Biotite code that builds the C-alpha atoms (Angstrom):
import biotite.structure as struc

atoms = struc.array([
    struc.Atom([-58.963, 54.809, 48.933], chain_id="A", res_id=1, res_name="MET", atom_name="CA", element="C"),
    struc.Atom([-56.721, 55.511, 45.962], chain_id="A", res_id=2, res_name="ARG", atom_name="CA", element="C"),
    struc.Atom([-53.408, 53.845, 45.059], chain_id="A", res_id=3, res_name="ILE", atom_name="CA", element="C"),
    struc.Atom([-50.878, 55.878, 43.098], chain_id="A", res_id=4, res_name="ARG", atom_name="CA", element="C"),
    struc.Atom([-47.160, 56.704, 42.955], chain_id="A", res_id=5, res_name="PRO", atom_name="CA", element="C"),
    struc.Atom([-46.051, 59.035, 45.751], chain_id="A", res_id=6, res_name="PRO", atom_name="CA", element="C"),
    struc.Atom([-45.271, 62.688, 45.154], chain_id="A", res_id=7, res_name="HIS", atom_name="CA", element="C"),
    struc.Atom([-41.719, 63.701, 46.170], chain_id="A", res_id=8, res_name="PRO", atom_name="CA", element="C"),
    struc.Atom([-43.048, 65.867, 49.008], chain_id="A", res_id=9, res_name="ALA", atom_name="CA", element="C"),
    struc.Atom([-44.870, 62.839, 50.458], chain_id="A", res_id=10, res_name="GLU", atom_name="CA", element="C"),
    struc.Atom([-41.757, 60.735, 51.068], chain_id="A", res_id=11, res_name="LEU", atom_name="CA", element="C"),
    struc.Atom([-41.411, 61.878, 54.710], chain_id="A", res_id=12, res_name="PRO", atom_name="CA", element="C"),
    struc.Atom([-45.000, 60.651, 55.210], chain_id="A", res_id=13, res_name="LEU", atom_name="CA", element="C"),
    struc.Atom([-43.886, 57.151, 54.201], chain_id="A", res_id=14, res_name="LEU", atom_name="CA", element="C"),
    struc.Atom([-41.358, 57.265, 57.017], chain_id="A", res_id=15, res_name="GLN", atom_name="CA", element="C"),
    struc.Atom([-44.099, 58.395, 59.421], chain_id="A", res_id=16, res_name="ASP", atom_name="CA", element="C"),
    struc.Atom([-46.382, 55.549, 58.313], chain_id="A", res_id=17, res_name="VAL", atom_name="CA", element="C"),
    struc.Atom([-43.599, 53.002, 58.815], chain_id="A", res_id=18, res_name="GLU", atom_name="CA", element="C"),
    struc.Atom([-42.725, 54.304, 62.273], chain_id="A", res_id=19, res_name="ARG", atom_name="CA", element="C"),
    struc.Atom([-46.375, 54.188, 63.347], chain_id="A", res_id=20, res_name="ALA", atom_name="CA", element="C"),
    struc.Atom([-46.919, 50.713, 61.860], chain_id="A", res_id=21, res_name="ALA", atom_name="CA", element="C"),
    struc.Atom([-43.725, 49.452, 63.455], chain_id="A", res_id=22, res_name="GLY", atom_name="CA", element="C"),
    struc.Atom([-44.960, 50.241, 66.940], chain_id="A", res_id=23, res_name="GLU", atom_name="CA", element="C"),
    struc.Atom([-47.136, 47.101, 66.825], chain_id="A", res_id=24, res_name="ARG", atom_name="CA", element="C"),
    struc.Atom([-43.964, 45.007, 67.054], chain_id="A", res_id=25, res_name="PHE", atom_name="CA", element="C"),
    struc.Atom([-43.596, 46.110, 70.683], chain_id="A", res_id=26, res_name="ARG", atom_name="CA", element="C"),
    struc.Atom([-46.792, 44.126, 71.422], chain_id="A", res_id=27, res_name="GLU", atom_name="CA", element="C"),
    struc.Atom([-45.073, 40.885, 70.376], chain_id="A", res_id=28, res_name="VAL", atom_name="CA", element="C"),
    struc.Atom([-41.751, 41.446, 72.154], chain_id="A", res_id=29, res_name="GLY", atom_name="CA", element="C"),
    struc.Atom([-39.903, 42.840, 69.139], chain_id="A", res_id=30, res_name="MET", atom_name="CA", element="C"),
    struc.Atom([-39.045, 46.345, 70.368], chain_id="A", res_id=31, res_name="ALA", atom_name="CA", element="C"),
    struc.Atom([-35.881, 46.379, 68.243], chain_id="A", res_id=32, res_name="GLU", atom_name="CA", element="C"),
    struc.Atom([-37.994, 46.122, 65.101], chain_id="A", res_id=33, res_name="ILE", atom_name="CA", element="C"),
    struc.Atom([-40.267, 48.930, 66.321], chain_id="A", res_id=34, res_name="ALA", atom_name="CA", element="C"),
    struc.Atom([-37.209, 51.107, 66.925], chain_id="A", res_id=35, res_name="ALA", atom_name="CA", element="C"),
    struc.Atom([-35.664, 50.392, 63.498], chain_id="A", res_id=36, res_name="ASP", atom_name="CA", element="C"),
    struc.Atom([-35.565, 53.543, 61.391], chain_id="A", res_id=37, res_name="GLU", atom_name="CA", element="C"),
    struc.Atom([-37.337, 53.626, 58.014], chain_id="A", res_id=38, res_name="PRO", atom_name="CA", element="C"),
    struc.Atom([-35.400, 53.939, 54.779], chain_id="A", res_id=39, res_name="LEU", atom_name="CA", element="C"),
    struc.Atom([-33.802, 57.348, 54.305], chain_id="A", res_id=40, res_name="PRO", atom_name="CA", element="C"),
    struc.Atom([-35.444, 59.846, 51.974], chain_id="A", res_id=41, res_name="LEU", atom_name="CA", element="C"),
    struc.Atom([-32.848, 59.419, 49.228], chain_id="A", res_id=42, res_name="ASP", atom_name="CA", element="C"),
    struc.Atom([-33.562, 55.669, 49.037], chain_id="A", res_id=43, res_name="GLU", atom_name="CA", element="C"),
    struc.Atom([-37.316, 56.285, 49.017], chain_id="A", res_id=44, res_name="LEU", atom_name="CA", element="C"),
    struc.Atom([-36.737, 58.743, 46.184], chain_id="A", res_id=45, res_name="GLU", atom_name="CA", element="C"),
    struc.Atom([-34.881, 56.028, 44.227], chain_id="A", res_id=46, res_name="GLU", atom_name="CA", element="C"),
    struc.Atom([-37.919, 53.749, 44.526], chain_id="A", res_id=47, res_name="TYR", atom_name="CA", element="C"),
    struc.Atom([-40.209, 56.609, 43.489], chain_id="A", res_id=48, res_name="ARG", atom_name="CA", element="C"),
    struc.Atom([-38.119, 57.508, 40.440], chain_id="A", res_id=49, res_name="ARG", atom_name="CA", element="C"),
    struc.Atom([-37.853, 53.850, 39.400], chain_id="A", res_id=50, res_name="ALA", atom_name="CA", element="C"),
    struc.Atom([-41.652, 53.494, 39.501], chain_id="A", res_id=51, res_name="GLY", atom_name="CA", element="C"),
    struc.Atom([-41.480, 50.897, 42.266], chain_id="A", res_id=52, res_name="ARG", atom_name="CA", element="C"),
    struc.Atom([-43.279, 52.837, 45.020], chain_id="A", res_id=53, res_name="ALA", atom_name="CA", element="C"),
    struc.Atom([-47.001, 53.256, 45.614], chain_id="A", res_id=54, res_name="TRP", atom_name="CA", element="C"),
    struc.Atom([-49.075, 54.936, 48.283], chain_id="A", res_id=55, res_name="VAL", atom_name="CA", element="C"),
    struc.Atom([-52.632, 54.393, 49.402], chain_id="A", res_id=56, res_name="ALA", atom_name="CA", element="C"),
    struc.Atom([-54.448, 57.589, 50.273], chain_id="A", res_id=57, res_name="THR", atom_name="CA", element="C"),
    struc.Atom([-57.451, 57.987, 52.512], chain_id="A", res_id=58, res_name="ALA", atom_name="CA", element="C"),
    struc.Atom([-59.715, 59.303, 49.772], chain_id="A", res_id=59, res_name="GLU", atom_name="CA", element="C"),
    struc.Atom([-60.468, 58.429, 46.169], chain_id="A", res_id=60, res_name="ALA", atom_name="CA", element="C"),
    struc.Atom([-58.740, 61.512, 44.802], chain_id="A", res_id=61, res_name="GLY", atom_name="CA", element="C"),
    struc.Atom([-58.862, 65.263, 44.685], chain_id="A", res_id=62, res_name="GLY", atom_name="CA", element="C"),
    struc.Atom([-57.710, 67.628, 47.397], chain_id="A", res_id=63, res_name="ARG", atom_name="CA", element="C"),
    struc.Atom([-58.666, 68.195, 51.005], chain_id="A", res_id=64, res_name="ASP", atom_name="CA", element="C"),
    struc.Atom([-60.128, 71.494, 52.223], chain_id="A", res_id=65, res_name="VAL", atom_name="CA", element="C"),
    struc.Atom([-56.675, 73.064, 52.517], chain_id="A", res_id=66, res_name="ALA", atom_name="CA", element="C"),
    struc.Atom([-55.840, 72.112, 48.925], chain_id="A", res_id=67, res_name="GLY", atom_name="CA", element="C"),
    struc.Atom([-53.462, 69.319, 49.964], chain_id="A", res_id=68, res_name="SER", atom_name="CA", element="C"),
    struc.Atom([-53.548, 65.797, 48.555], chain_id="A", res_id=69, res_name="PRO", atom_name="CA", element="C"),
    struc.Atom([-55.435, 63.233, 50.681], chain_id="A", res_id=70, res_name="PRO", atom_name="CA", element="C"),
    struc.Atom([-53.474, 61.707, 53.550], chain_id="A", res_id=71, res_name="ALA", atom_name="CA", element="C"),
    struc.Atom([-51.103, 58.826, 52.835], chain_id="A", res_id=72, res_name="VAL", atom_name="CA", element="C"),
    struc.Atom([-52.214, 55.892, 54.997], chain_id="A", res_id=73, res_name="VAL", atom_name="CA", element="C"),
    struc.Atom([-49.985, 53.138, 53.581], chain_id="A", res_id=74, res_name="ALA", atom_name="CA", element="C"),
    struc.Atom([-47.238, 52.423, 51.093], chain_id="A", res_id=75, res_name="TYR", atom_name="CA", element="C"),
    struc.Atom([-45.498, 49.610, 49.249], chain_id="A", res_id=76, res_name="LEU", atom_name="CA", element="C"),
    struc.Atom([-41.979, 49.409, 47.805], chain_id="A", res_id=77, res_name="LEU", atom_name="CA", element="C"),
    struc.Atom([-40.937, 46.719, 45.335], chain_id="A", res_id=78, res_name="ALA", atom_name="CA", element="C"),
    struc.Atom([-37.656, 45.422, 43.928], chain_id="A", res_id=79, res_name="ASP", atom_name="CA", element="C"),
    struc.Atom([-36.867, 43.084, 41.048], chain_id="A", res_id=80, res_name="ARG", atom_name="CA", element="C"),
    struc.Atom([-35.528, 39.816, 42.482], chain_id="A", res_id=81, res_name="VAL", atom_name="CA", element="C"),
    struc.Atom([-34.847, 36.795, 40.279], chain_id="A", res_id=82, res_name="ASP", atom_name="CA", element="C"),
    struc.Atom([-37.211, 38.140, 37.620], chain_id="A", res_id=83, res_name="GLY", atom_name="CA", element="C"),
    struc.Atom([-40.078, 38.613, 40.083], chain_id="A", res_id=84, res_name="ASN", atom_name="CA", element="C"),
    struc.Atom([-41.467, 41.667, 41.840], chain_id="A", res_id=85, res_name="LEU", atom_name="CA", element="C"),
    struc.Atom([-40.334, 41.498, 45.443], chain_id="A", res_id=86, res_name="HIS", atom_name="CA", element="C"),
    struc.Atom([-42.253, 43.280, 48.191], chain_id="A", res_id=87, res_name="VAL", atom_name="CA", element="C"),
    struc.Atom([-39.435, 45.147, 49.893], chain_id="A", res_id=88, res_name="GLU", atom_name="CA", element="C"),
    struc.Atom([-41.712, 46.984, 52.314], chain_id="A", res_id=89, res_name="GLN", atom_name="CA", element="C"),
    struc.Atom([-45.411, 47.366, 52.892], chain_id="A", res_id=90, res_name="VAL", atom_name="CA", element="C"),
    struc.Atom([-46.613, 49.449, 55.808], chain_id="A", res_id=91, res_name="SER", atom_name="CA", element="C"),
    struc.Atom([-50.112, 50.500, 56.832], chain_id="A", res_id=92, res_name="VAL", atom_name="CA", element="C"),
    struc.Atom([-50.734, 53.199, 59.420], chain_id="A", res_id=93, res_name="HIS", atom_name="CA", element="C"),
    struc.Atom([-52.525, 51.671, 62.453], chain_id="A", res_id=94, res_name="PRO", atom_name="CA", element="C"),
    struc.Atom([-55.444, 54.089, 61.963], chain_id="A", res_id=95, res_name="ALA", atom_name="CA", element="C"),
    struc.Atom([-56.091, 52.455, 58.565], chain_id="A", res_id=96, res_name="ALA", atom_name="CA", element="C"),
    struc.Atom([-55.313, 48.861, 59.574], chain_id="A", res_id=97, res_name="ALA", atom_name="CA", element="C"),
    struc.Atom([-57.762, 45.979, 59.086], chain_id="A", res_id=98, res_name="ARG", atom_name="CA", element="C"),
    struc.Atom([-59.568, 47.752, 56.243], chain_id="A", res_id=99, res_name="ARG", atom_name="CA", element="C"),
    struc.Atom([-58.005, 45.956, 53.268], chain_id="A", res_id=100, res_name="GLY", atom_name="CA", element="C"),
    struc.Atom([-55.450, 48.658, 52.515], chain_id="A", res_id=101, res_name="VAL", atom_name="CA", element="C"),
    struc.Atom([-52.423, 46.357, 52.614], chain_id="A", res_id=102, res_name="GLY", atom_name="CA", element="C"),
    struc.Atom([-54.245, 43.759, 50.522], chain_id="A", res_id=103, res_name="ARG", atom_name="CA", element="C"),
    struc.Atom([-55.191, 46.454, 47.987], chain_id="A", res_id=104, res_name="ALA", atom_name="CA", element="C"),
    struc.Atom([-51.532, 47.475, 47.675], chain_id="A", res_id=105, res_name="LEU", atom_name="CA", element="C"),
    struc.Atom([-50.540, 43.836, 47.136], chain_id="A", res_id=106, res_name="LEU", atom_name="CA", element="C"),
    struc.Atom([-53.254, 43.422, 44.506], chain_id="A", res_id=107, res_name="GLU", atom_name="CA", element="C"),
    struc.Atom([-52.037, 46.593, 42.794], chain_id="A", res_id=108, res_name="HIS", atom_name="CA", element="C"),
    struc.Atom([-48.523, 45.129, 42.666], chain_id="A", res_id=109, res_name="LEU", atom_name="CA", element="C"),
    struc.Atom([-49.879, 41.814, 41.347], chain_id="A", res_id=110, res_name="ALA", atom_name="CA", element="C"),
    struc.Atom([-51.694, 43.692, 38.569], chain_id="A", res_id=111, res_name="SER", atom_name="CA", element="C"),
    struc.Atom([-48.507, 45.572, 37.690], chain_id="A", res_id=112, res_name="ALA", atom_name="CA", element="C"),
    struc.Atom([-46.620, 42.254, 37.621], chain_id="A", res_id=113, res_name="ALA", atom_name="CA", element="C"),
    struc.Atom([-49.200, 40.653, 35.319], chain_id="A", res_id=114, res_name="ARG", atom_name="CA", element="C"),
    struc.Atom([-49.121, 43.650, 32.983], chain_id="A", res_id=115, res_name="ALA", atom_name="CA", element="C"),
    struc.Atom([-45.315, 43.447, 32.803], chain_id="A", res_id=116, res_name="ALA", atom_name="CA", element="C"),
    struc.Atom([-45.266, 39.682, 32.279], chain_id="A", res_id=117, res_name="GLY", atom_name="CA", element="C"),
    struc.Atom([-43.648, 39.079, 35.664], chain_id="A", res_id=118, res_name="VAL", atom_name="CA", element="C"),
    struc.Atom([-44.478, 35.567, 36.908], chain_id="A", res_id=119, res_name="PRO", atom_name="CA", element="C"),
    struc.Atom([-44.664, 36.087, 40.671], chain_id="A", res_id=120, res_name="ALA", atom_name="CA", element="C"),
    struc.Atom([-44.458, 38.266, 43.739], chain_id="A", res_id=121, res_name="LEU", atom_name="CA", element="C"),
    struc.Atom([-42.001, 37.355, 46.472], chain_id="A", res_id=122, res_name="THR", atom_name="CA", element="C"),
    struc.Atom([-41.304, 38.641, 49.947], chain_id="A", res_id=123, res_name="LEU", atom_name="CA", element="C"),
    struc.Atom([-39.509, 37.817, 53.159], chain_id="A", res_id=124, res_name="THR", atom_name="CA", element="C"),
    struc.Atom([-41.207, 38.245, 56.496], chain_id="A", res_id=125, res_name="THR", atom_name="CA", element="C"),
    struc.Atom([-41.445, 37.141, 60.105], chain_id="A", res_id=126, res_name="PHE", atom_name="CA", element="C"),
    struc.Atom([-42.857, 33.629, 60.326], chain_id="A", res_id=127, res_name="ALA", atom_name="CA", element="C"),
    struc.Atom([-44.823, 33.963, 63.548], chain_id="A", res_id=128, res_name="ASP", atom_name="CA", element="C"),
    struc.Atom([-46.033, 37.562, 63.639], chain_id="A", res_id=129, res_name="VAL", atom_name="CA", element="C"),
    struc.Atom([-49.805, 37.506, 62.932], chain_id="A", res_id=130, res_name="PRO", atom_name="CA", element="C"),
    struc.Atom([-49.734, 40.448, 60.520], chain_id="A", res_id=131, res_name="TRP", atom_name="CA", element="C"),
    struc.Atom([-46.725, 39.018, 58.672], chain_id="A", res_id=132, res_name="ASN", atom_name="CA", element="C"),
    struc.Atom([-46.506, 35.440, 57.273], chain_id="A", res_id=133, res_name="ALA", atom_name="CA", element="C"),
    struc.Atom([-50.013, 34.344, 58.390], chain_id="A", res_id=134, res_name="PRO", atom_name="CA", element="C"),
    struc.Atom([-51.462, 37.495, 56.814], chain_id="A", res_id=135, res_name="TYR", atom_name="CA", element="C"),
    struc.Atom([-49.574, 37.003, 53.556], chain_id="A", res_id=136, res_name="TYR", atom_name="CA", element="C"),
    struc.Atom([-50.802, 33.422, 53.385], chain_id="A", res_id=137, res_name="GLU", atom_name="CA", element="C"),
    struc.Atom([-54.355, 34.778, 53.488], chain_id="A", res_id=138, res_name="ARG", atom_name="CA", element="C"),
    struc.Atom([-53.336, 37.044, 50.587], chain_id="A", res_id=139, res_name="CYS", atom_name="CA", element="C"),
    struc.Atom([-52.298, 34.072, 48.442], chain_id="A", res_id=140, res_name="GLY", atom_name="CA", element="C"),
    struc.Atom([-48.603, 33.760, 49.252], chain_id="A", res_id=141, res_name="PHE", atom_name="CA", element="C"),
    struc.Atom([-47.058, 30.414, 50.169], chain_id="A", res_id=142, res_name="ARG", atom_name="CA", element="C"),
    struc.Atom([-43.984, 29.692, 52.246], chain_id="A", res_id=143, res_name="ARG", atom_name="CA", element="C"),
    struc.Atom([-41.024, 28.498, 50.221], chain_id="A", res_id=144, res_name="LEU", atom_name="CA", element="C"),
    struc.Atom([-39.040, 25.417, 51.149], chain_id="A", res_id=145, res_name="ALA", atom_name="CA", element="C"),
    struc.Atom([-35.301, 25.994, 51.419], chain_id="A", res_id=146, res_name="ASP", atom_name="CA", element="C"),
    struc.Atom([-34.636, 24.328, 48.052], chain_id="A", res_id=147, res_name="ASP", atom_name="CA", element="C"),
    struc.Atom([-37.138, 26.706, 46.366], chain_id="A", res_id=148, res_name="GLU", atom_name="CA", element="C"),
    struc.Atom([-35.326, 29.861, 47.428], chain_id="A", res_id=149, res_name="ILE", atom_name="CA", element="C"),
    struc.Atom([-33.762, 31.451, 44.361], chain_id="A", res_id=150, res_name="THR", atom_name="CA", element="C"),
    struc.Atom([-30.223, 32.942, 44.412], chain_id="A", res_id=151, res_name="PRO", atom_name="CA", element="C"),
    struc.Atom([-31.182, 36.625, 44.619], chain_id="A", res_id=152, res_name="GLU", atom_name="CA", element="C"),
    struc.Atom([-33.885, 35.874, 47.199], chain_id="A", res_id=153, res_name="LEU", atom_name="CA", element="C"),
    struc.Atom([-31.283, 34.001, 49.238], chain_id="A", res_id=154, res_name="ARG", atom_name="CA", element="C"),
    struc.Atom([-29.065, 37.105, 49.024], chain_id="A", res_id=155, res_name="ALA", atom_name="CA", element="C"),
    struc.Atom([-31.954, 39.207, 50.377], chain_id="A", res_id=156, res_name="VAL", atom_name="CA", element="C"),
    struc.Atom([-32.203, 36.835, 53.346], chain_id="A", res_id=157, res_name="ARG", atom_name="CA", element="C"),
    struc.Atom([-28.448, 37.042, 53.918], chain_id="A", res_id=158, res_name="GLU", atom_name="CA", element="C"),
    struc.Atom([-28.632, 40.855, 54.043], chain_id="A", res_id=159, res_name="ARG", atom_name="CA", element="C"),
    struc.Atom([-31.526, 40.612, 56.501], chain_id="A", res_id=160, res_name="GLU", atom_name="CA", element="C"),
    struc.Atom([-29.555, 38.219, 58.686], chain_id="A", res_id=161, res_name="ALA", atom_name="CA", element="C"),
    struc.Atom([-26.597, 40.611, 58.660], chain_id="A", res_id=162, res_name="ALA", atom_name="CA", element="C"),
    struc.Atom([-29.005, 43.334, 59.822], chain_id="A", res_id=163, res_name="HIS", atom_name="CA", element="C"),
    struc.Atom([-30.023, 41.142, 62.788], chain_id="A", res_id=164, res_name="GLY", atom_name="CA", element="C"),
    struc.Atom([-33.486, 40.135, 61.589], chain_id="A", res_id=165, res_name="LEU", atom_name="CA", element="C"),
    struc.Atom([-32.779, 36.422, 62.044], chain_id="A", res_id=166, res_name="ASP", atom_name="CA", element="C"),
    struc.Atom([-33.130, 36.855, 65.769], chain_id="A", res_id=167, res_name="ARG", atom_name="CA", element="C"),
    struc.Atom([-36.757, 35.893, 65.055], chain_id="A", res_id=168, res_name="TRP", atom_name="CA", element="C"),
    struc.Atom([-37.871, 33.169, 62.597], chain_id="A", res_id=169, res_name="PRO", atom_name="CA", element="C"),
    struc.Atom([-38.218, 34.443, 59.019], chain_id="A", res_id=170, res_name="ARG", atom_name="CA", element="C"),
    struc.Atom([-39.580, 32.920, 55.840], chain_id="A", res_id=171, res_name="VAL", atom_name="CA", element="C"),
    struc.Atom([-39.466, 33.528, 52.106], chain_id="A", res_id=172, res_name="CYS", atom_name="CA", element="C"),
    struc.Atom([-42.840, 33.566, 50.387], chain_id="A", res_id=173, res_name="MET", atom_name="CA", element="C"),
    struc.Atom([-44.102, 33.555, 46.808], chain_id="A", res_id=174, res_name="ARG", atom_name="CA", element="C"),
    struc.Atom([-47.369, 34.260, 45.041], chain_id="A", res_id=175, res_name="ARG", atom_name="CA", element="C"),
    struc.Atom([-47.879, 33.386, 41.396], chain_id="A", res_id=176, res_name="GLU", atom_name="CA", element="C"),
    struc.Atom([-49.589, 36.113, 39.400], chain_id="A", res_id=177, res_name="VAL", atom_name="CA", element="C"),
])
């Protein structure tokens, strides 16, 4: 596996990965989340240009037999929120799940944060979905108490609520780097 910034031509693959990964939400009674469309290409391009997008590819590098780059199996997008790097989205294709790909992307982001002098990673996620908050806890994140939620992180949660995500319990999480 290799982690690197995405090429512009790969942005539609990020949407494909998110759609495939989202299907798991049907298993836990969250069909609306599975049906939610990924970010549009122009927004993905903004993340790419800003240097806040990374993909994990199936191979260590090089080209496949047709001369194409190795397949994108996962991706991560990050924002700056209250001086921290905020995991906006991380998606792993089901065919690559349970192989440490998501954790590797998170570790890559943590390394980038350390190198930039950023104190922490943050994210918001579903509290009770096994591959959400419980997974992130295993990756070193902790749930934030309400009085620990910073202003910009609170604004993220408000936008999520306006989008209907509060239909299911959500939490803010933080990991010091």
